[in-house]
N, C-alpha and C positions, 0 to 999 in steps of 0.2 A: 407292817403298817397298822397303827392302832385306829380303831373306829371311834368317832365322836359325833355327837349331835348337839347343836346349839339352836335354840328357838327364841326369837324375840318378837313380842307382840306389842303393838302400839295402837291406841285409839284416839281419834280427834273428832271434833264437830266442825263441819264446814257448811256454812249457809243453812244451819239448822238440821243438817243431816249427819248422822254418825257414820264414820268410816273406820274400819279396822284393818290394820296392815300387819302381816305376819311374815317374818323372814326365817327360813329354816336352812341351816348349814349342816350337811351330813357328809363327812369325809371331805372331799373336794368339790361337792355339788352344792349349789346355793339356789334356793327357790324363794321367790317373792310372791305373796298373795295379797290381793286387796278384796275384802269382803268375800273370801272363799274362792275367788277366781285367780288362777295362776297368771301372773303378769310377766315374769321372767324366769329363765332357767340358765344358770351358769355352771360350766364344768371347767375346773381349773382356772376360773376367772374369765373364761371366754364363753360367749353366748353359744348354746348348743341347741340348734333348731330341731334335731331329731329327738332329744330329750324333752323338749317343750311339747312336741306333738304327742308323745307317749302319755303325758299327764292328762 
């Protein structure tokens, strides 16, 4: 199994406030962060509550 990491960053202004969203995909794990706070954690496309609590 090969290892890979993909990171996508997007920023937008909503109601005069800047927000930054970052999506990181590493192997089969996907993390979404908004302004540095972890919003979701997926393992093989399924929400992983244990992985979410580890972060």
